[in-house]
C-alpha positions as CSV (number, residue, x, y, z in Angstrom):
1,M,-13.7,4.2,65.1
2,K,-17.1,3.0,63.9
3,Y,-17.9,2.7,60.2
4,I,-21.0,1.9,58.2
5,E,-20.1,-0.9,55.8
6,L,-22.3,-0.5,52.7
7,T,-22.2,-3.6,50.4
8,V,-23.5,-3.4,46.8
9,R,-23.9,-6.7,44.8
10,T,-23.0,-6.2,41.2
11,T,-20.9,-7.8,38.5
12,T,-17.3,-8.0,37.5
13,E,-18.0,-5.7,34.5
14,A,-19.7,-3.0,36.5
15,S,-17.6,-3.2,39.7
16,E,-15.3,-0.3,38.7
17,V,-18.2,2.0,37.9
18,V,-19.8,1.1,41.3
19,A,-16.5,1.5,43.1
20,D,-15.9,4.9,41.5
21,I,-19.2,6.2,42.7
22,L,-18.7,4.9,46.2
23,W,-15.3,6.5,46.5
24,N,-17.0,9.9,46.3
25,Y,-18.7,9.2,49.6
26,T,-16.0,7.6,51.8
27,E,-12.7,8.4,53.3
28,G,-12.6,4.9,54.9
29,G,-12.0,3.1,51.6
30,V,-13.6,0.8,49.1
31,A,-13.0,-2.9,48.7
32,V,-14.0,-5.2,45.8
33,S,-14.5,-8.9,46.3
34,D,-14.5,-10.5,42.9
35,S,-14.5,-14.2,42.4
36,A,-13.2,-13.7,38.8
37,D,-9.9,-12.5,40.4
38,V,-9.6,-15.8,42.3
39,I,-10.3,-17.8,39.2
40,A,-7.6,-15.9,37.3
41,L,-5.1,-16.7,40.1
42,L,-6.0,-20.4,40.1
43,R,-5.5,-20.5,36.3
44,G,-2.2,-18.7,36.5
45,E,-3.5,-15.9,34.3
46,S,-2.2,-13.2,36.7
47,G,1.4,-14.6,36.9
48,V,0.9,-15.4,40.6
49,Y,0.9,-18.9,41.8
50,W,-1.0,-20.4,44.7
51,D,-0.1,-23.7,46.4
52,Y,-3.3,-24.3,48.4
53,V,-6.8,-23.1,48.0
54,D,-10.3,-24.2,49.1
55,D,-11.7,-26.3,46.4
56,S,-15.0,-24.3,46.5
57,L,-13.1,-21.3,45.2
58,R,-12.6,-23.1,41.9
59,E,-16.3,-22.7,41.1
60,Q,-17.0,-19.8,38.9
61,K,-19.3,-17.3,40.5
62,T,-21.0,-14.4,38.8
63,E,-21.6,-12.0,41.7
64,T,-19.1,-9.3,42.8
65,L,-19.3,-7.4,46.1
66,V,-18.3,-3.8,46.3
67,K,-18.0,-2.4,49.8
68,A,-17.6,1.2,51.0
69,F,-16.8,2.1,54.6
70,L,-18.7,5.3,55.4
71,D,-18.6,7.6,58.3
72,P,-21.7,7.1,60.4
73,S,-22.7,10.7,59.8
74,R,-23.2,9.8,56.1
75,A,-25.7,7.0,56.7
76,G,-28.5,9.2,55.6
77,E,-26.8,9.6,52.2
78,I,-27.1,5.9,51.3
79,P,-30.4,6.3,49.4
80,S,-28.8,9.0,47.3
81,I,-25.7,6.8,46.7
82,M,-27.9,4.0,45.4
83,R,-29.9,6.3,43.2
84,E,-26.6,7.5,41.6
85,I,-25.5,3.9,41.0
86,R,-28.9,3.0,39.4
87,A,-28.6,6.1,37.3
88,A,-25.3,4.9,36.0
89,K,-27.0,1.6,35.1
90,E,-29.6,3.4,33.1
91,R,-27.0,5.5,31.3
92,S,-25.3,2.3,30.2
93,G,-28.4,1.4,28.1
94,G,-28.0,-2.2,29.0
95,E,-24.6,-2.5,27.4
96,L,-23.0,-3.1,30.9
97,P,-24.5,-5.7,33.2
98,F,-24.9,-4.3,36.7
99,G,-26.4,-7.3,38.4
100,T,-29.0,-7.0,41.2
101,L,-27.5,-3.9,42.8
102,E,-28.9,-5.4,46.1
103,E,-27.5,-3.4,49.0
104,S,-26.9,-4.2,52.7
105,C,-25.5,-2.2,55.6
106,R,-23.9,-3.0,59.0
107,E,-21.9,-1.1,61.6
108,I,-18.4,-2.3,62.1
109,D,-15.4,-1.3,64.2
110,G,-12.5,0.2,62.3
111,D,-9.1,-0.4,63.9
112,D,-10.2,-2.4,67.0
113,W,-8.7,-5.5,65.4
114,I,-5.2,-4.0,65.5
115,E,-5.4,-3.5,69.3
116,I,-6.7,-7.0,69.7
117,W,-3.9,-8.4,67.6
118,K,-1.4,-6.5,69.6
119,K,-2.7,-8.0,72.9
120,H,-2.0,-11.5,71.7
121,F,1.5,-10.8,70.3
122,R,4.5,-11.8,72.4
123,P,8.3,-11.9,72.1
124,I,9.3,-15.0,70.0
125,P,12.7,-16.6,70.7
126,L,14.2,-18.1,67.6
127,G,17.7,-19.4,68.6
128,G,19.9,-16.5,69.2
129,V,17.3,-14.0,67.8
130,T,14.2,-12.9,69.6
131,V,11.5,-11.1,67.6
132,V,9.9,-8.4,69.8
133,P,6.9,-6.2,69.0
134,E,8.0,-2.6,69.6
135,W,5.1,-1.8,71.9
136,I,6.3,-4.5,74.5
137,E,9.1,-3.7,76.9
138,Y,11.7,-6.4,76.7
139,R,15.1,-6.7,78.3
140,K,17.8,-8.1,76.1
141,K,19.7,-11.1,77.4
142,P,23.4,-11.5,77.0
143,G,24.4,-12.8,73.6
144,E,20.8,-12.3,72.2
145,E,19.9,-10.3,69.2
146,I,16.6,-8.4,69.1
147,V,14.5,-7.8,66.0
148,L,11.8,-5.1,66.7
149,L,8.7,-5.3,64.5
150,D,6.2,-2.5,64.1
151,S,4.3,-3.8,61.2
152,N,1.0,-5.8,61.1
153,M,0.5,-5.2,57.4
154,A,3.2,-7.5,55.9
155,F,3.8,-11.2,56.3
156,G,6.5,-12.2,58.6
157,T,6.3,-11.9,62.4
158,G,8.3,-15.0,63.4
159,E,5.1,-16.8,64.7
160,H,4.6,-18.7,61.5
161,E,6.6,-21.9,61.1
162,T,8.0,-20.9,57.7
163,T,9.5,-17.7,59.0
164,A,10.7,-19.3,62.2
165,M,12.6,-22.0,60.3
166,C,14.3,-19.5,58.1
167,V,15.5,-17.4,61.0
168,T,16.8,-20.5,62.9
169,L,18.5,-22.1,59.9
170,M,20.1,-18.8,58.9
171,Q,22.0,-18.8,62.2
172,S,23.8,-22.0,61.2
173,Y,24.9,-20.9,57.8
174,L,25.4,-17.1,57.9
175,K,29.0,-15.9,58.3
176,R,30.0,-12.5,59.6
177,G,30.6,-10.2,56.6
178,D,28.3,-12.1,54.3
179,T,26.1,-10.5,51.7
180,V,22.5,-11.7,52.0
181,L,19.6,-11.6,49.5
182,D,16.0,-12.0,50.8
183,V,13.6,-12.7,48.0
184,G,10.0,-11.8,48.9
185,C,11.0,-10.1,52.2
186,G,7.5,-9.3,53.6
187,S,8.1,-7.4,56.9
188,G,11.9,-7.6,56.5
189,I,12.4,-9.9,59.5
190,L,14.9,-12.2,57.7
191,G,17.1,-9.5,56.3
192,I,17.0,-7.5,59.5
193,A,17.9,-10.6,61.5
194,A,20.8,-11.3,59.1
195,A,22.1,-7.7,59.6
196,K,21.9,-8.1,63.4
197,L,23.8,-11.4,63.2
198,G,26.7,-9.9,61.3
199,A,25.9,-9.7,57.6
200,E,27.7,-6.8,55.9
201,R,25.0,-6.1,53.3
202,C,21.4,-7.3,53.1
203,F,19.3,-6.8,49.9
204,L,15.6,-7.3,50.3
205,T,13.1,-7.5,47.5
206,D,9.3,-7.8,47.3
207,I,6.6,-7.0,44.7
208,D,4.2,-5.7,47.4
209,P,4.6,-2.0,48.0
210,I,3.1,-2.4,51.5
211,A,5.8,-5.0,52.3
212,V,8.5,-2.8,50.9
213,A,7.4,0.2,53.1
214,S,7.1,-2.1,56.1
215,A,10.5,-3.6,55.7
216,K,12.1,-0.2,55.3
217,H,10.3,1.1,58.4
218,N,11.4,-2.0,60.4
219,A,15.0,-1.6,59.2
220,Q,15.0,1.9,60.5
221,K,13.5,0.8,63.8
222,N,16.3,-1.7,64.3
223,G,19.1,0.7,63.4
224,V,20.3,-1.4,60.4
225,A,19.0,0.8,57.6
226,D,22.7,1.4,56.6
227,K,23.1,-2.3,55.9
228,V,19.6,-3.1,54.6
229,S,18.4,-2.1,51.1
230,V,14.8,-2.8,50.2
231,T,13.5,-2.7,46.6
232,E,10.1,-3.1,45.1
233,T,10.8,-5.4,42.2
234,D,9.5,-8.6,40.6
235,L,11.5,-10.8,42.9
236,I,15.1,-10.6,41.7
237,G,14.5,-9.9,38.1
238,D,17.6,-9.2,36.0
239,S,19.6,-7.7,38.9
240,E,23.4,-8.1,38.8
241,L,23.3,-8.6,42.5
242,S,25.1,-11.6,44.0
243,A,25.0,-12.9,47.6
244,D,26.7,-15.4,49.8
245,L,23.3,-16.4,51.4
246,I,19.9,-16.3,49.6
247,L,16.7,-16.6,51.6
248,A,13.3,-17.2,50.0
249,N,10.2,-17.8,52.1
250,I,7.5,-18.0,49.5
251,T,5.1,-20.7,48.2
252,A,6.6,-23.8,46.6
253,E,5.2,-22.9,43.1
254,I,7.0,-19.6,43.0
255,L,10.2,-21.2,44.4
256,A,10.1,-23.7,41.6
257,V,9.5,-21.0,39.0
258,L,12.6,-19.1,40.4
259,A,14.8,-22.1,40.4
260,P,16.7,-21.1,37.3
261,A,17.1,-17.5,38.5
262,I,18.0,-17.7,42.2
263,P,21.2,-19.8,41.9
264,S,22.5,-17.3,39.3
265,H,22.7,-14.7,42.0
266,L,24.6,-16.9,44.5
267,N,28.3,-16.5,45.0
268,A,30.6,-19.6,44.7
269,G,30.3,-21.8,47.8
270,G,27.1,-19.9,48.9
271,T,24.0,-21.3,50.5
272,I,20.3,-21.1,49.6
273,I,17.6,-21.5,52.3
274,L,14.0,-22.0,51.0
275,S,10.9,-22.2,53.1
276,G,7.1,-22.0,52.6
277,I,6.9,-25.6,51.2
278,I,4.0,-27.9,52.0
279,A,4.4,-31.7,51.9
280,E,2.7,-32.2,48.6
281,R,5.1,-29.7,46.9
282,R,8.4,-31.0,48.3
283,E,9.4,-33.0,45.2
284,L,8.4,-30.1,42.9
285,V,10.9,-27.8,44.6
286,K,13.7,-30.5,45.0
287,Q,13.5,-31.4,41.3
288,A,13.5,-27.8,40.2
289,Y,16.7,-27.0,42.1
290,R,18.3,-30.3,41.1
291,S,17.9,-29.2,37.5
292,A,19.7,-26.0,38.4
293,G,22.6,-27.9,40.0
294,F,21.7,-27.7,43.7
295,F,20.9,-30.4,46.2
296,V,19.4,-30.5,49.7
297,V,21.9,-30.7,52.5
298,H,19.4,-30.2,55.3
299,E,15.6,-30.6,55.6
300,E,13.6,-29.0,58.4
301,Q,9.9,-29.5,59.3
302,R,7.6,-27.7,61.6
303,G,3.9,-28.7,61.5
304,E,2.9,-29.2,57.9
305,W,5.7,-26.9,56.5
306,F,9.2,-27.7,55.2
307,A,12.3,-25.7,54.7
308,Y,15.5,-26.7,52.7
309,V,19.1,-25.8,52.8
310,L,20.7,-26.2,49.4
311,K,24.3,-26.2,48.1
312,A,25.7,-26.5,44.6
313,M,26.6,-30.0,43.4
């Protein structure tokens, strides 16, 4: 489907007003690109931690872009939309800075990228597990477990080194009948693979509602919804849940923050598998878990990424 992408240049302060007006004219959605949000992330003000960012993003910028995706039939309404936005500026009496309100338009394809993405996806063998997109016909081999994925909205397809390492390492440490906890589950690939490999119960958590919906959907697709429970929560929070194997494929900064909490949910003799760690953050993670009483029994590297298997001292 084609859309007209209308971009309005404004400020952080006025972005909500502009977005509210644009929402009245679109069923395709509104997106706000605000550098102030990135700056807040970098400073840790949002409670979210980033390991790696382009240094240019650290520069404070004053312009905010608000984009609306309009049906082409509404292109003729753009002058009216802009008049409404300028009228809101006048009503503010100068108390709210609106910026330049410069506009630009272009025609874009809506969901074509999804079909392009699907064409380049392929079955991914990861030890005894093969991740298969559900739109591809695939014949299961003897002794092989298949994880079907139908989500392109949440992180975790098996193509990325961090996910691949978690899936392969899990196969060496998971025992049939184990309880598994996947912290920051994304698409659900790790928990679903664990259920297919013989885990009795798999508890998946994520703070992203899209990831939670995706993981639930994929669990249903794979016929393991009776073994897999997915919860939208701030990682593991104050849950009383305990597991024999804990998986966490997140950024190193968050893994370090969770070091006091994750081990408290591990059963005696259990195993922790961490992934998503870049070279510069290896010692940060190791030190955090040493302080919690855990040491690395195995280190894996693929490309620039590292994964650790940890046991209690």
